[in-house]
N, C-alpha and C positions, 0 to 999 in steps of 0.2 A: 311264410307260415308253414310249419310242418304238418302235412296232411295225413301222414302215416299214423295208423292207430297206435295207442300206447301199447295195448296188449291185443293180440290176435289168437283166438283158439281155433284150431283146424281139426275137425273130424276126431274129437276126443272121445274115447270110449274107456270105461273102466269097469272091471268085474270084481265082485267078492265071491269067489268060488264060481258057483253056476249062475248067481244073480247078477244081471246086467244093471248096474247103477247109473251109468252114463252111456248113451247110445249115439255116437257120431255127432257129438255136440260142436257146433261152430258159432263163434261170436266175435265181435270187436268191441273195444271200449273206446268211446269217443274221448280223444285227448282233451284234457282240461274241463271235462264235463261230469255231471252226476248221472251215472249209469245205473239203472234199476234192474235188479234180477229178481223176478217175482215168480214165486211158485208155492204150492201147498206143501205142508210137511211131508217129508219123504220124496220130494221131487228130484233131489240129487244135488241140491245147493251146496251142502256142506262137503260132499265128495268133490265137487268141482273146485271149492276153496282149498281143499287138502292138496289137490294137484296144482293149483295155482301157487300155493305157498311152498311146494316142493316137499310137503309131509309125506306125500305118496309119490312113488315112481310112476312116470307115464308109461302105461301099458300099450296104448294104441293112439296115434294122432300126434299133434304138435302144439306146443304153446310158444309164441314169439313175443319177445319184448323189443320194441322199436325195430321190428323186422328181422331180428336175430333169434333163432331157437334158444330157449333158455337153457338147454342142456350144453350148449356150447360156451356160455358164460354165465354160470349159475350165481357166482358171487357178485358180479356186476348186476345182475337182475335183482337179486335179494337185497342189495344195497340200496335200491331205488324203491323198495317195496315197504309200506307200512300196513300192519294187519291188526284188526280188532276181531278176535275169534268169538263165537257165540257163548262159549264158556269162558268165564274170567280166569285170567292167568296171573293176577296180581298176588303178591305175598301179603296176606291179610295182617300179618304181625309186623311188617315194616311200615314206615311212614310213606306218605305220598312221595316225598322227595327222595327217600332211599330206593323206592321202586324205580323212579326215573333215572337215578344215578347208576343203578345196576344195569338197566337197559342200555344207557348211554355207553357205559364201559365196554359191553359186549360189541357195540358197533365202533369201538376204537376212538371214541370222543374224549377229549381232555376234560378234566375237572372244570376248567374255566368255560369250556363250551357247553358242558352239561348244565352248569349253573345258570348261565345266560339264556339257554334255549328253554330250560325248564321254567324259569321265571316268565319268560315270554308266552309259552303255551298255557300255563296255569292262570296267568292273568287274563288271557284271551277267553278261557273257558270258565272264568269266575271262580277259580279255585285257589287263587293266590294265598288267601288267609287260611287255607286248610293244608298248606304243604307240609307241616310238621305233625299233622294228625296221622295216626295209624288208619290204614285203609279199613280195618275192621270197624272203626267208628263212623264211616261213611255210609250214606244210603245208596241204593242201587243206581240212581241216576248219576250221582257223584262219582261212584266208582267207575262207571262207563266213560265219564269225562276224562278220569285219570288215565284210562286205557287209550283213549284218543290222543291225549297229550303225549303219552309214551310212544305211541306209534308214529307221532309226528317228530320226535326228538332228533332223529337223524336226517331230517328234511328229505322225505321220499318224494318221489314224483307221482306215485301211485298209491292209493289208500284203499284197501279191501276191508269191507265190514260185513261179517256174517251174522245176521239177525242181531245187530248191535243194540236194538231196542227191546229185545225179548225180556218179558217179565217186568217191564217198567210201567208206571202209570202214564195216562195219556200226556199229561203236562211234560213230563220227563222225556217221552218219545219225541214230542214236537220240539222240545228245545235241542235235543241231540240231532235231529233231522235238520233243523234250520242251520245249526252250527256247521254241520258237515257240508251242507250246500254252500255255505259262505266260503268254505275253503276252495271250492271250484271257482267261485267269482273273484275272490280277493287274491288267491295264490296261484290260480291255474292248475290246481291239483286234479289229477284224474281219479274219480271215485267209482268203486263198484260197490252198491249197497244192495245186499241180499235180504229179502224179506218175504213174509207171507201175508202182510198187512197192506191192504189196498190204500189205506189212508196215507201211507208214506210215499206213495207214487203220484207224481204230478202228471197231467195230461200231455205235457210237452217233453217229458223226460225220454231220453233214449231208453227203450224198454226191451228186456229179453224175458219171456215167459217160458219157464222150464216145468215140465210135467212128465212124470214117470221116466226121468232120465233123458228126455228129448226137448229140443228147443221146438216149441210149437208156434211161436210168433216172435218177431223182432222189428224194431222200428220205433218211432215215437208212438206213445199210446194213442194219441189223437188220430194219427194217420192209419194205424191198424183198425181202429173203430170205424173209420170211414170206409176202408176196404172191405170190412166185414159187414157193413150196413147196420151197425148198432150204435148206441148212443153214449155208452160210458165204458171206462176200463173195468168197472165192476161187472158189467154184463159180459164184457169180453173175456174176462177171467173165468166166469161161471161157465160160459159156453165152451172154452177151450179145455178146461180141466175138469168140469163137473163137480168141482168143489164149491161149497158156499163161500161167498166173500167173507173175509174175517174183517 
């Protein structure tokens, strides 16, 4: 069994002018597991995602994929990465199928591969009957499922989700959270789930708490609570960040 972390972040810092958005952030993602990144709004989660997805250039520190700095093999790294951003990037005027076909073509998949994989992912996410509907006709929860299907189309080994449940109702949030967790159990996918909602984090999840651009705790939620002498992740979050639990 490969014990090496899927992704390792070492002493990562990032500035917007004079403002320090990330301050020497270090973390590892458990391979084949659901990793939770918890932090209040403005903690630096989206900046971290922009660096992990190479939207931003690394200013200071390192990101390693399977032990290799991503700057040394960026195409290899990005080819193994699936991403769902906080802001939707679907084309609302295209159908579900057309959105997936466009994404698959960008990854160099053949039409045959795209059709087969799209059918599989949409069936698994309960959207097979909506594949010819325009995205504009879907509700928020269904659009998020389409984005997850799109992110999985090229069969990545790592899936990054930045506030994937933002703006959704409770039932939709729970459905998407369960679906993503099943990817870890059934496919061995490594997941980083960024959220400010405590209800989306289980006590035994590998947990990173980010606040004001710094990692203030990491480990399983239950273990950190024991170390801190408190009873719940909710209390832990409020103590470390000073923010009320959402």
